[in-house]
FIKOLZA-1660 file (N, C-alpha, C; in steps of 0.1 Angstrom, whole numbers, plus 5000, padded with zeros to 4 digits):
% residues 254
   i   px   py   pz ch aa at
   1 4890 1613 3381  A  X  N
   1 4900 1608 3384  A  X CA
   1 4916 1596 3373  A  X  C
   2 4908 1587 3385  A  X  N
   2 4915 1577 3381  A  X CA
   2 4915 1569 3366  A  X  C
   3 4904 1572 3363  A  X  N
   3 4902 1571 3351  A  X CA
   3 4909 1576 3338  A  X  C
   4 4910 1589 3342  A  X  N
   4 4919 1595 3336  A  X CA
   4 4932 1593 3332  A  X  C
   5 4935 1588 3344  A  X  N
   5 4954 1586 3344  A  X CA
   5 4952 1573 3337  A  X  C
   6 4939 1560 3335  A  X  N
   6 4942 1549 3331  A  X CA
   6 4951 1548 3309  A  X  C
   7 4939 1561 3316  A  X  N
   7 4935 1564 3296  A  X CA
   7 4949 1568 3291  A  X  C
   8 4959 1578 3305  A  X  N
   8 4971 1581 3298  A  X CA
   8 4980 1567 3298  A  X  C
   9 4978 1566 3306  A  X  N
   9 4995 1550 3308  A  X CA
   9 4989 1544 3294  A  X  C
  10 4977 1540 3292  A  X  N
  10 4973 1532 3280  A  X CA
  10 4983 1537 3269  A  X  C
  11 4976 1547 3270  A  X  N
  11 4980 1560 3252  A  X CA
  11 4996 1556 3252  A  X  C
  12 4999 1561 3260  A  X  N
  12 5024 1564 3267  A  X CA
  12 5019 1548 3260  A  X  C
  13 5012 1536 3271  A  X  N
  13 5019 1521 3265  A  X CA
  13 5017 1521 3248  A  X  C
  14 5005 1527 3243  A  X  N
  14 5008 1523 3224  A  X CA
  14 5018 1530 3215  A  X  C
  15 5021 1541 3226  A  X  N
  15 5025 1551 3217  A  X CA
  15 5036 1540 3216  A  X  C
  16 5045 1536 3230  A  X  N
  16 5060 1533 3231  A  X CA
  16 5059 1524 3221  A  X  C
  17 5051 1510 3220  A  X  N
  17 5055 1502 3212  A  X CA
  17 5054 1504 3197  A  X  C
  18 5041 1516 3197  A  X  N
  18 5046 1517 3179  A  X CA
  18 5058 1524 3174  A  X  C
  19 5067 1530 3190  A  X  N
  19 5083 1530 3186  A  X CA
  19 5086 1520 3185  A  X  C
  20 5085 1514 3184  A  X  N
  20 5091 1500 3191  A  X CA
  20 5095 1496 3178  A  X  C
  21 5083 1498 3166  A  X  N
  21 5086 1491 3158  A  X CA
  21 5081 1480 3157  A  X  C
  22 5079 1468 3148  A  X  N
  22 5074 1450 3145  A  X CA
  22 5086 1449 3152  A  X  C
  23 5087 1437 3160  A  X  N
  23 5093 1431 3168  A  X CA
  23 5096 1417 3158  A  X  C
  24 5108 1409 3157  A  X  N
  24 5114 1402 3142  A  X CA
  24 5107 1389 3152  A  X  C
  25 5105 1380 3148  A  X  N
  25 5103 1364 3152  A  X CA
  25 5111 1359 3141  A  X  C
  26 5117 1348 3145  A  X  N
  26 5124 1337 3136  A  X CA
  26 5114 1326 3132  A  X  C
  27 5111 1328 3113  A  X  N
  27 5102 1320 3110  A  X CA
  27 5106 1302 3114  A  X  C
  28 5097 1296 3122  A  X  N
  28 5096 1279 3124  A  X CA
  28 5097 1275 3110  A  X  C
  29 5109 1264 3106  A  X  N
  29 5105 1254 3095  A  X CA
  29 5103 1236 3105  A  X  C
  30 5092 1236 3101  A  X  N
  30 5095 1218 3112  A  X CA
  30 5090 1208 3103  A  X  C
  31 5107 1201 3104  A  X  N
  31 5109 1184 3094  A  X CA
  31 5106 1180 3101  A  X  C
  32 5095 1170 3097  A  X  N
  32 5097 1158 3102  A  X CA
  32 5102 1151 3099  A  X  C
  33 5116 1143 3105  A  X  N
  33 5120 1126 3103  A  X CA
  33 5126 1114 3107  A  X  C
  34 5129 1108 3102  A  X  N
  34 5127 1090 3105  A  X CA
  34 5141 1096 3118  A  X  C
  35 5136 1086 3128  A  X  N
  35 5141 1083 3137  A  X CA
  35 5155 1085 3141  A  X  C
  36 5164 1073 3130  A  X  N
  36 5177 1065 3125  A  X CA
  36 5185 1084 3125  A  X  C
  37 5178 1093 3114  A  X  N
  37 5186 1106 3114  A  X CA
  37 5187 1116 3125  A  X  C
  38 5178 1113 3136  A  X  N
  38 5181 1124 3147  A  X CA
  38 5198 1126 3154  A  X  C
  39 5206 1123 3153  A  X  N
  39 5216 1129 3157  A  X CA
  39 5222 1131 3141  A  X  C
  40 5221 1132 3130  A  X  N
  40 5227 1138 3123  A  X CA
  40 5220 1151 3121  A  X  C
  41 5209 1151 3124  A  X  N
  41 5196 1160 3118  A  X CA
  41 5199 1171 3126  A  X  C
  42 5201 1171 3138  A  X  N
  42 5205 1179 3151  A  X CA
  42 5219 1188 3154  A  X  C
  43 5228 1181 3142  A  X  N
  43 5239 1186 3144  A  X CA
  43 5238 1195 3125  A  X  C
  44 5225 1195 3118  A  X  N
  44 5226 1196 3104  A  X CA
  44 5215 1212 3107  A  X  C
  45 5208 1211 3115  A  X  N
  45 5196 1220 3119  A  X CA
  45 5204 1233 3122  A  X  C
  46 5212 1240 3131  A  X  N
  46 5220 1245 3130  A  X CA
  46 5226 1250 3123  A  X  C
  47 5236 1243 3118  A  X  N
  47 5245 1247 3101  A  X CA
  47 5233 1255 3091  A  X  C
  48 5216 1248 3090  A  X  N
  48 5211 1251 3080  A  X CA
  48 5210 1265 3086  A  X  C
  49 5203 1269 3098  A  X  N
  49 5192 1278 3102  A  X CA
  49 5208 1293 3100  A  X  C
  50 5224 1287 3099  A  X  N
  50 5234 1295 3102  A  X CA
  50 5235 1302 3081  A  X  C
  51 5224 1297 3075  A  X  N
  51 5229 1299 3063  A  X CA
  51 5213 1302 3058  A  X  C
  52 5206 1307 3070  A  X  N
  52 5190 1317 3059  A  X CA
  52 5189 1318 3078  A  X  C
  53 5192 1334 3078  A  X  N
  53 5190 1343 3084  A  X CA
  53 5176 1342 3087  A  X  C
  54 5169 1339 3097  A  X  N
  54 5158 1345 3104  A  X CA
  54 5148 1330 3102  A  X  C
  55 5151 1318 3100  A  X  N
  55 5151 1305 3102  A  X CA
  55 5152 1301 3107  A  X  C
  56 5144 1294 3114  A  X  N
  56 5144 1285 3129  A  X CA
  56 5142 1268 3126  A  X  C
  57 5152 1260 3124  A  X  N
  57 5144 1246 3124  A  X CA
  57 5139 1237 3139  A  X  C
  58 5123 1229 3132  A  X  N
  58 5124 1224 3144  A  X CA
  58 5120 1207 3137  A  X  C
  59 5129 1198 3148  A  X  N
  59 5127 1185 3143  A  X CA
  59 5112 1176 3152  A  X  C
  60 5111 1168 3144  A  X  N
  60 5105 1162 3144  A  X CA
  60 5106 1146 3145  A  X  C
  61 5112 1140 3153  A  X  N
  61 5120 1121 3148  A  X CA
  61 5105 1114 3153  A  X  C
  62 5105 1111 3141  A  X  N
  62 5096 1092 3150  A  X CA
  62 5096 1084 3138  A  X  C
  63 5087 1071 3137  A  X  N
  63 5093 1063 3127  A  X CA
  63 5083 1068 3117  A  X  C
  64 5088 1062 3105  A  X  N
  64 5083 1073 3099  A  X CA
  64 5070 1064 3083  A  X  C
  65 5062 1061 3090  A  X  N
  65 5047 1055 3091  A  X CA
  65 5042 1066 3100  A  X  C
  66 5047 1063 3110  A  X  N
  66 5043 1070 3116  A  X CA
  66 5036 1087 3115  A  X  C
  67 5050 1096 3115  A  X  N
  67 5044 1108 3108  A  X CA
  67 5039 1112 3097  A  X  C
  68 5042 1101 3086  A  X  N
  68 5034 1105 3073  A  X CA
  68 5023 1104 3078  A  X  C
  69 5015 1098 3084  A  X  N
  69 4998 1095 3093  A  X CA
  69 4993 1109 3098  A  X  C
  70 5010 1113 3104  A  X  N
  70 5005 1132 3109  A  X CA
  70 5006 1147 3102  A  X  C
  71 5010 1137 3090  A  X  N
  71 5010 1150 3082  A  X CA
  71 4999 1146 3071  A  X  C
  72 4989 1137 3074  A  X  N
  72 4981 1130 3065  A  X CA
  72 4965 1140 3072  A  X  C
  73 4970 1139 3084  A  X  N
  73 4957 1142 3091  A  X CA
  73 4958 1161 3092  A  X  C
  74 4969 1165 3085  A  X  N
  74 4970 1178 3084  A  X CA
  74 4979 1186 3100  A  X  C
  75 4988 1177 3100  A  X  N
  75 4999 1185 3116  A  X CA
  75 5010 1192 3104  A  X  C
  76 5011 1209 3114  A  X  N
  76 5018 1216 3103  A  X CA
  76 5030 1216 3098  A  X  C
  77 5038 1206 3092  A  X  N
  77 5047 1200 3085  A  X CA
  77 5051 1207 3077  A  X  C
  78 5067 1210 3075  A  X  N
  78 5069 1216 3060  A  X CA
  78 5077 1204 3051  A  X  C
  79 5087 1198 3062  A  X  N
  79 5094 1192 3048  A  X CA
  79 5093 1176 3058  A  X  C
  80 5093 1163 3053  A  X  N
  80 5096 1149 3050  A  X CA
  80 5107 1143 3052  A  X  C
  81 5111 1141 3064  A  X  N
  81 5127 1125 3058  A  X CA
  81 5124 1117 3059  A  X  C
  82 5122 1107 3051  A  X  N
  82 5113 1092 3059  A  X CA
  82 5131 1081 3052  A  X  C
  83 5129 1068 3060  A  X  N
  83 5136 1064 3056  A  X CA
  83 5139 1052 3046  A  X  C
  84 5127 1051 3045  A  X  N
  84 5125 1039 3033  A  X CA
  84 5118 1049 3019  A  X  C
  85 5119 1044 3013  A  X  N
  85 5107 1045 2996  A  X CA
  85 5095 1049 2998  A  X  C
  86 5091 1034 3007  A  X  N
  86 5072 1034 3004  A  X CA
  86 5067 1041 3012  A  X  C
  87 5071 1047 3024  A  X  N
  87 5068 1056 3029  A  X CA
  87 5068 1071 3020  A  X  C
  88 5077 1076 3012  A  X  N
  88 5071 1086 3009  A  X CA
  88 5067 1083 2996  A  X  C
  89 5074 1070 2987  A  X  N
  89 5061 1066 2980  A  X CA
  89 5042 1070 2985  A  X  C
  90 5045 1063 2996  A  X  N
  90 5028 1066 3000  A  X CA
  90 5022 1080 3000  A  X  C
  91 5032 1087 3000  A  X  N
  91 5029 1106 3010  A  X CA
  91 5027 1110 2989  A  X  C
  92 5038 1104 2980  A  X  N
  92 5031 1113 2971  A  X CA
  92 5017 1105 2964  A  X  C
  93 5010 1093 2967  A  X  N
  93 5005 1091 2961  A  X CA
  93 4991 1100 2968  A  X  C
  94 4989 1109 2979  A  X  N
  94 4980 1114 2980  A  X CA
  94 4984 1126 2984  A  X  C
  95 4991 1129 2978  A  X  N
  95 4992 1145 2972  A  X CA
  95 5000 1151 2979  A  X  C
  96 5011 1147 2991  A  X  N
  96 5011 1158 3002  A  X CA
  96 5022 1159 2999  A  X  C
  97 5034 1156 2991  A  X  N
  97 5043 1165 2983  A  X CA
  97 5039 1175 2977  A  X  C
  98 5051 1185 2978  A  X  N
  98 5058 1196 2972  A  X CA
  98 5052 1192 2953  A  X  C
  99 5052 1196 2945  A  X  N
  99 5058 1191 2934  A  X CA
  99 5073 1194 2933  A  X  C
 100 5080 1179 2923  A  X  N
 100 5091 1181 2921  A  X CA
 100 5101 1179 2932  A  X  C
 101 5099 1182 2944  A  X  N
 101 5108 1188 2955  A  X CA
 101 5114 1171 2963  A  X  C
 102 5108 1159 2956  A  X  N
 102 5116 1149 2962  A  X CA
 102 5124 1142 2955  A  X  C
 103 5133 1141 2964  A  X  N
 103 5150 1137 2961  A  X CA
 103 5154 1126 2971  A  X  C
 104 5166 1116 2967  A  X  N
 104 5171 1110 2980  A  X CA
 104 5188 1117 2979  A  X  C
 105 5184 1121 2997  A  X  N
 105 5198 1125 2998  A  X CA
 105 5204 1113 3015  A  X  C
 106 5205 1102 3016  A  X  N
 106 5210 1094 3025  A  X CA
 106 5211 1077 3020  A  X  C
 107 5224 1071 3023  A  X  N
 107 5222 1059 3020  A  X CA
 107 5219 1054 3037  A  X  C
 108 5220 1040 3037  A  X  N
 108 5223 1036 3045  A  X CA
 108 5225 1022 3045  A  X  C
 109 5226 1010 3060  A  X  N
 109 5228 0995 3054  A  X CA
 109 5222 0987 3067  A  X  C
 110 5217 0981 3067  A  X  N
 110 5208 0969 3077  A  X CA
 110 5217 0967 3088  A  X  C
 111 5217 0962 3100  A  X  N
 111 5228 0951 3104  A  X CA
 111 5215 0945 3115  A  X  C
 112 5223 0936 3119  A  X  N
 112 5220 0928 3131  A  X CA
 112 5231 0927 3145  A  X  C
 113 5224 0932 3155  A  X  N
 113 5235 0934 3167  A  X CA
 113 5231 0929 3173  A  X  C
 114 5244 0927 3183  A  X  N
 114 5239 0920 3201  A  X CA
 114 5245 0927 3209  A  X  C
 115 5236 0932 3219  A  X  N
 115 5247 0931 3241  A  X CA
 115 5263 0933 3235  A  X  C
 116 5270 0946 3239  A  X  N
 116 5283 0942 3232  A  X CA
 116 5290 0931 3244  A  X  C
 117 5281 0932 3254  A  X  N
 117 5286 0919 3261  A  X CA
 117 5288 0906 3258  A  X  C
 118 5278 0902 3252  A  X  N
 118 5273 0886 3244  A  X CA
 118 5280 0881 3246  A  X  C
 119 5282 0867 3249  A  X  N
 119 5291 0855 3240  A  X CA
 119 5287 0854 3229  A  X  C
 120 5277 0857 3230  A  X  N
 120 5270 0843 3212  A  X CA
 120 5275 0851 3205  A  X  C
 121 5281 0838 3192  A  X  N
 121 5285 0843 3179  A  X CA
 121 5271 0843 3169  A  X  C
 122 5269 0851 3163  A  X  N
 122 5259 0849 3150  A  X CA
 122 5267 0856 3138  A  X  C
 123 5263 0848 3128  A  X  N
 123 5271 0848 3115  A  X CA
 123 5262 0848 3103  A  X  C
 124 5248 0846 3105  A  X  N
 124 5241 0843 3094  A  X CA
 124 5222 0843 3107  A  X  C
 125 5218 0847 3097  A  X  N
 125 5199 0852 3101  A  X CA
 125 5200 0840 3105  A  X  C
 126 5201 0824 3101  A  X  N
 126 5200 0811 3104  A  X CA
 126 5200 0810 3120  A  X  C
 127 5210 0815 3123  A  X  N
 127 5216 0814 3138  A  X CA
 127 5208 0814 3151  A  X  C
 128 5193 0829 3142  A  X  N
 128 5187 0836 3150  A  X CA
 128 5181 0823 3150  A  X  C
 129 5178 0815 3142  A  X  N
 129 5165 0795 3150  A  X CA
 129 5171 0796 3160  A  X  C
 130 5184 0796 3167  A  X  N
 130 5192 0784 3177  A  X CA
 130 5188 0787 3184  A  X  C
 131 5183 0776 3193  A  X  N
 131 5174 0781 3208  A  X CA
 131 5178 0792 3220  A  X  C
 132 5190 0794 3216  A  X  N
 132 5193 0801 3227  A  X CA
 132 5189 0820 3224  A  X  C
 133 5191 0824 3208  A  X  N
 133 5182 0829 3209  A  X CA
 133 5165 0834 3210  A  X  C
 134 5162 0840 3224  A  X  N
 134 5148 0841 3230  A  X CA
 134 5144 0848 3220  A  X  C
 135 5147 0862 3221  A  X  N
 135 5140 0872 3214  A  X CA
 135 5151 0880 3207  A  X  C
 136 5150 0884 3192  A  X  N
 136 5145 0894 3180  A  X CA
 136 5137 0905 3181  A  X  C
 137 5150 0920 3184  A  X  N
 137 5139 0931 3186  A  X CA
 137 5137 0934 3170  A  X  C
 138 5132 0940 3168  A  X  N
 138 5128 0953 3154  A  X CA
 138 5114 0961 3150  A  X  C
 139 5118 0967 3137  A  X  N
 139 5105 0978 3144  A  X CA
 139 5094 0968 3137  A  X  C
 140 5081 0970 3144  A  X  N
 140 5070 0967 3134  A  X CA
 140 5071 0973 3120  A  X  C
 141 5069 0960 3115  A  X  N
 141 5065 0963 3097  A  X CA
 141 5059 0970 3096  A  X  C
 142 5046 0969 3101  A  X  N
 142 5039 0977 3096  A  X CA
 142 5036 0990 3100  A  X  C
 143 5047 0995 3098  A  X  N
 143 5047 1010 3105  A  X CA
 143 5068 1013 3104  A  X  C
 144 5072 1005 3108  A  X  N
 144 5087 1008 3109  A  X CA
 144 5096 1005 3092  A  X  C
 145 5101 1013 3086  A  X  N
 145 5109 1003 3076  A  X CA
 145 5127 1001 3076  A  X  C
 146 5126 1001 3089  A  X  N
 146 5138 0989 3091  A  X CA
 146 5133 0979 3095  A  X  C
 147 5119 0974 3103  A  X  N
 147 5116 0966 3101  A  X CA
 147 5113 0957 3089  A  X  C
 148 5105 0970 3087  A  X  N
 148 5101 0958 3068  A  X CA
 148 5112 0956 3062  A  X  C
 149 5124 0964 3064  A  X  N
 149 5133 0950 3060  A  X CA
 149 5145 0943 3061  A  X  C
 150 5139 0939 3073  A  X  N
 150 5141 0930 3083  A  X CA
 150 5133 0920 3079  A  X  C
 151 5127 0921 3078  A  X  N
 151 5111 0913 3076  A  X CA
 151 5111 0908 3065  A  X  C
 152 5115 0916 3051  A  X  N
 152 5119 0912 3040  A  X CA
 152 5133 0897 3039  A  X  C
 153 5140 0903 3043  A  X  N
 153 5155 0899 3047  A  X CA
 153 5150 0882 3054  A  X  C
 154 5144 0884 3061  A  X  N
 154 5138 0871 3069  A  X CA
 154 5130 0864 3060  A  X  C
 155 5123 0867 3051  A  X  N
 155 5110 0863 3041  A  X CA
 155 5117 0855 3030  A  X  C
 156 5131 0865 3027  A  X  N
 156 5137 0858 3011  A  X CA
 156 5150 0848 3020  A  X  C
 157 5153 0845 3028  A  X  N
 157 5160 0833 3036  A  X CA
 157 5152 0826 3041  A  X  C
 158 5134 0828 3038  A  X  N
 158 5125 0814 3046  A  X CA
 158 5129 0815 3063  A  X  C
 159 5133 0823 3066  A  X  N
 159 5130 0819 3077  A  X CA
 159 5120 0828 3086  A  X  C
 160 5113 0838 3084  A  X  N
 160 5103 0847 3089  A  X CA
 160 5094 0840 3101  A  X  C
 161 5090 0827 3090  A  X  N
 161 5076 0824 3109  A  X CA
 161 5087 0825 3121  A  X  C
 162 5097 0815 3120  A  X  N
 162 5101 0813 3134  A  X CA
 162 5112 0825 3139  A  X  C
 163 5113 0837 3131  A  X  N
 163 5117 0844 3139  A  X CA
 163 5107 0856 3144  A  X  C
 164 5096 0852 3139  A  X  N
 164 5083 0860 3141  A  X CA
 164 5077 0856 3155  A  X  C
 165 5081 0845 3157  A  X  N
 165 5075 0840 3170  A  X CA
 165 5087 0849 3182  A  X  C
 166 5095 0846 3178  A  X  N
 166 5105 0853 3189  A  X CA
 166 5101 0873 3188  A  X  C
 167 5099 0876 3178  A  X  N
 167 5102 0892 3175  A  X CA
 167 5095 0898 3189  A  X  C
 168 5104 0908 3190  A  X  N
 168 5100 0918 3201  A  X CA
 168 5102 0932 3191  A  X  C
 169 5087 0936 3190  A  X  N
 169 5087 0945 3177  A  X CA
 169 5086 0961 3185  A  X  C
 170 5094 0968 3179  A  X  N
 170 5096 0986 3188  A  X CA
 170 5090 0992 3177  A  X  C
 171 5086 1008 3182  A  X  N
 171 5079 1018 3180  A  X CA
 171 5088 1022 3172  A  X  C
 172 5099 1026 3166  A  X  N
 172 5107 1027 3157  A  X CA
 172 5120 1022 3158  A  X  C
 173 5128 1026 3152  A  X  N
 173 5146 1017 3152  A  X CA
 173 5155 1027 3164  A  X  C
 174 5149 1030 3168  A  X  N
 174 5162 1038 3181  A  X CA
 174 5156 1030 3195  A  X  C
 175 5145 1023 3195  A  X  N
 175 5136 1015 3201  A  X CA
 175 5139 1004 3204  A  X  C
 176 5143 1000 3190  A  X  N
 176 5151 0984 3186  A  X CA
 176 5163 0985 3196  A  X  C
 177 5171 0998 3191  A  X  N
 177 5186 0997 3191  A  X CA
 177 5184 0995 3212  A  X  C
 178 5177 1003 3216  A  X  N
 178 5178 1003 3231  A  X CA
 178 5172 0991 3234  A  X  C
 179 5167 0980 3234  A  X  N
 179 5165 0966 3235  A  X CA
 179 5173 0959 3236  A  X  C
 180 5181 0967 3228  A  X  N
 180 5197 0951 3223  A  X CA
 180 5210 0963 3235  A  X  C
 181 5208 0970 3236  A  X  N
 181 5218 0982 3245  A  X CA
 181 5215 0977 3257  A  X  C
 182 5203 0976 3263  A  X  N
 182 5199 0968 3273  A  X CA
 182 5201 0959 3278  A  X  C
 183 5197 0944 3273  A  X  N
 183 5198 0928 3276  A  X CA
 183 5190 0923 3271  A  X  C
 184 5180 0933 3264  A  X  N
 184 5166 0929 3271  A  X CA
 184 5163 0918 3260  A  X  C
 185 5168 0918 3246  A  X  N
 185 5172 0907 3239  A  X CA
 185 5187 0899 3232  A  X  C
 186 5183 0891 3226  A  X  N
 186 5201 0889 3224  A  X CA
 186 5197 0892 3212  A  X  C
 187 5196 0897 3201  A  X  N
 187 5200 0901 3189  A  X CA
 187 5188 0914 3188  A  X  C
 188 5192 0920 3174  A  X  N
 188 5186 0929 3172  A  X CA
 188 5186 0937 3157  A  X  C
 189 5178 0943 3145  A  X  N
 189 5173 0949 3135  A  X CA
 189 5177 0958 3134  A  X  C
 190 5188 0968 3133  A  X  N
 190 5188 0986 3133  A  X CA
 190 5192 0990 3119  A  X  C
 191 5195 1002 3117  A  X  N
 191 5204 1006 3105  A  X CA
 191 5220 1005 3116  A  X  C
 192 5228 1006 3103  A  X  N
 192 5248 1006 3110  A  X CA
 192 5245 1021 3109  A  X  C
 193 5242 1026 3108  A  X  N
 193 5242 1049 3120  A  X CA
 193 5235 1046 3128  A  X  C
 194 5227 1031 3138  A  X  N
 194 5221 1033 3149  A  X CA
 194 5228 1028 3155  A  X  C
 195 5238 1016 3149  A  X  N
 195 5245 1011 3154  A  X CA
 195 5257 1016 3165  A  X  C
 196 5259 1029 3153  A  X  N
 196 5272 1034 3158  A  X CA
 196 5268 1043 3172  A  X  C
 197 5254 1046 3171  A  X  N
 197 5254 1060 3179  A  X CA
 197 5255 1048 3198  A  X  C
 198 5255 1033 3193  A  X  N
 198 5255 1032 3205  A  X CA
 198 5268 1021 3208  A  X  C
 199 5279 1024 3204  A  X  N
 199 5287 1016 3197  A  X CA
 199 5299 1004 3213  A  X  C
 200 5294 1010 3223  A  X  N
 200 5300 1009 3235  A  X CA
 200 5289 0997 3246  A  X  C
 201 5277 0997 3234  A  X  N
 201 5270 0989 3244  A  X CA
 201 5263 0976 3230  A  X  C
 202 5266 0982 3219  A  X  N
 202 5264 0967 3210  A  X CA
 202 5268 0964 3200  A  X  C
 203 5274 0955 3194  A  X  N
 203 5285 0952 3184  A  X CA
 203 5274 0945 3174  A  X  C
 204 5279 0952 3160  A  X  N
 204 5270 0945 3153  A  X CA
 204 5277 0929 3147  A  X  C
 205 5270 0918 3148  A  X  N
 205 5275 0907 3144  A  X CA
 205 5277 0907 3126  A  X  C
 206 5270 0913 3120  A  X  N
 206 5273 0915 3100  A  X CA
 206 5262 0927 3094  A  X  C
 207 5262 0923 3080  A  X  N
 207 5254 0929 3079  A  X CA
 207 5244 0929 3069  A  X  C
 208 5235 0925 3071  A  X  N
 208 5222 0919 3060  A  X CA
 208 5220 0927 3052  A  X  C
 209 5216 0918 3041  A  X  N
 209 5214 0918 3032  A  X CA
 209 5202 0922 3023  A  X  C
 210 5194 0932 3018  A  X  N
 210 5186 0938 3018  A  X CA
 210 5185 0939 2999  A  X  C
 211 5172 0934 2994  A  X  N
 211 5167 0933 2985  A  X CA
 211 5171 0947 2975  A  X  C
 212 5165 0955 2981  A  X  N
 212 5166 0970 2974  A  X CA
 212 5179 0978 2977  A  X  C
 213 5186 0986 2977  A  X  N
 213 5200 1000 2988  A  X CA
 213 5191 1002 2993  A  X  C
 214 5196 1003 3004  A  X  N
 214 5182 1018 3011  A  X CA
 214 5187 1027 3008  A  X  C
 215 5181 1034 3009  A  X  N
 215 5178 1049 3006  A  X CA
 215 5169 1060 3010  A  X  C
 216 5173 1072 3012  A  X  N
 216 5168 1082 3022  A  X CA
 216 5162 1088 3013  A  X  C
 217 5141 1089 3016  A  X  N
 217 5139 1102 3001  A  X CA
 217 5133 1118 3011  A  X  C
 218 5136 1128 3006  A  X  N
 218 5133 1138 3016  A  X CA
 218 5125 1144 3005  A  X  C
 219 5115 1153 3003  A  X  N
 219 5105 1161 3006  A  X CA
 219 5101 1173 3009  A  X  C
 220 5097 1184 3003  A  X  N
 220 5088 1191 3010  A  X CA
 220 5071 1194 3007  A  X  C
 221 5066 1198 3018  A  X  N
 221 5048 1194 3022  A  X CA
 221 5047 1206 3012  A  X  C
 222 5035 1196 3007  A  X  N
 222 5024 1201 2999  A  X CA
 222 5017 1214 3008  A  X  C
 223 5016 1226 3006  A  X  N
 223 5006 1239 3017  A  X CA
 223 5016 1240 3024  A  X  C
 224 5028 1239 3025  A  X  N
 224 5034 1238 3036  A  X CA
 224 5036 1257 3040  A  X  C
 225 5038 1259 3050  A  X  N
 225 5035 1272 3055  A  X CA
 225 5049 1286 3051  A  X  C
 226 5059 1275 3052  A  X  N
 226 5071 1280 3042  A  X CA
 226 5080 1277 3035  A  X  C
 227 5069 1275 3028  A  X  N
 227 5076 1271 3014  A  X CA
 227 5082 1269 3008  A  X  C
 228 5090 1278 3004  A  X  N
 228 5108 1289 3003  A  X CA
 228 5117 1285 3010  A  X  C
 229 5114 1284 3026  A  X  N
 229 5129 1277 3031  A  X CA
 229 5125 1258 3031  A  X  C
 230 5111 1256 3029  A  X  N
 230 5114 1239 3030  A  X CA
 230 5122 1231 3019  A  X  C
 231 5119 1241 3010  A  X  N
 231 5126 1239 2993  A  X CA
 231 5139 1237 2994  A  X  C
 232 5143 1251 3003  A  X  N
 232 5161 1256 3005  A  X CA
 232 5160 1243 3014  A  X  C
 233 5157 1238 3024  A  X  N
 233 5161 1227 3035  A  X CA
 233 5166 1208 3022  A  X  C
 234 5153 1210 3016  A  X  N
 234 5157 1195 3006  A  X CA
 234 5168 1193 2999  A  X  C
 235 5171 1212 2994  A  X  N
 235 5185 1214 2988  A  X CA
 235 5197 1213 2987  A  X  C
 236 5197 1218 3004  A  X  N
 236 5207 1223 3016  A  X CA
 236 5212 1206 3016  A  X  C
 237 5200 1194 3013  A  X  N
 237 5211 1181 3019  A  X CA
 237 5218 1176 3017  A  X  C
 238 5218 1176 3001  A  X  N
 238 5227 1175 2988  A  X CA
 238 5241 1177 2992  A  X  C
 239 5239 1192 2994  A  X  N
 239 5257 1199 2998  A  X CA
 239 5264 1190 3003  A  X  C
 240 5277 1198 2999  A  X  N
 240 5286 1189 3003  A  X CA
 240 5291 1195 3019  A  X  C
 241 5285 1204 3025  A  X  N
 241 5287 1204 3042  A  X CA
 241 5275 1197 3046  A  X  C
 242 5268 1197 3040  A  X  N
 242 5253 1190 3048  A  X CA
 242 5257 1172 3045  A  X  C
 243 5262 1168 3036  A  X  N
 243 5269 1162 3028  A  X CA
 243 5281 1150 3041  A  X  C
 244 5288 1162 3041  A  X  N
 244 5299 1157 3057  A  X CA
 244 5295 1150 3069  A  X  C
 245 5283 1160 3066  A  X  N
 245 5283 1157 3082  A  X CA
 245 5272 1143 3085  A  X  C
 246 5265 1142 3076  A  X  N
 246 5259 1129 3077  A  X CA
 246 5266 1116 3071  A  X  C
 247 5276 1119 3061  A  X  N
 247 5290 1107 3063  A  X CA
 247 5296 1109 3078  A  X  C
 248 5296 1117 3087  A  X  N
 248 5306 1115 3098  A  X CA
 248 5293 1104 3110  A  X  C
 249 5279 1109 3106  A  X  N
 249 5274 1093 3113  A  X CA
 249 5271 1082 3105  A  X  C
 250 5274 1083 3090  A  X  N
 250 5281 1066 3094  A  X CA
 250 5269 1070 3081  A  X  C
 251 5268 1078 3075  A  X  N
 251 5252 1074 3061  A  X CA
 251 5261 1076 3049  A  X  C
 252 5255 1068 3040  A  X  N
 252 5261 1064 3027  A  X CA
 252 5259 1080 3019  A  X  C
 253 5263 1083 3002  A  X  N
 253 5258 1091 2999  A  X CA
 253 5247 1085 2992  A  X  C
 254 5236 1087 2982  A  X  N
 254 5224 1088 2978  A  X CA
 254 5228 1078 2962  A  X  C
% end
């Protein structure tokens, strides 16, 4: 009798499930983006979702090189937004990008910052050689675009050996920002947009000249589980609505 009752209950459950129809789930679109984009992209996500019903944007923020390594190892990523051309060039060389999807969507500037309460006046890269500057934060050049830009600028000024001895390396540009904001270093290299995030805790000493303009590229990933949505996200970033959000966070037009 008990067995018969269980079979009847199971049959009812199947019937109810069938009558309810398929359950709709939003498709996740995974966007791996450079750490410096985190604030702007968190605002852009809901805006894109509102224009693309049924798609949920999931962000993964880190240094561009770390993101590239994840993608190369097969991480389920749909879109890659990098902070420099070098990391995207390597992604393209490894055939990780969907053909024809790559484009630039934003610009930035490299700046030297100091803690907001610091009385030290820093007017040029040469000032970093002064003995009172004991520690300088920057992204590790081997894996962080902002660190590569900083190293190149110091090399151009023939200052890299001296400043390298004072370097405190960060895993990404936001970590370098935090080192300065907490007063753990006397100065640091970040993007202008990062400095704006903590303008009450850091101040910009000056803008650092870079050999090439800082342009952010984005591309859909080859083999994406959401290829159409991935391309729509890439095409969304240059639109006036997206550019307005990026501009509010200090990004320049590409």
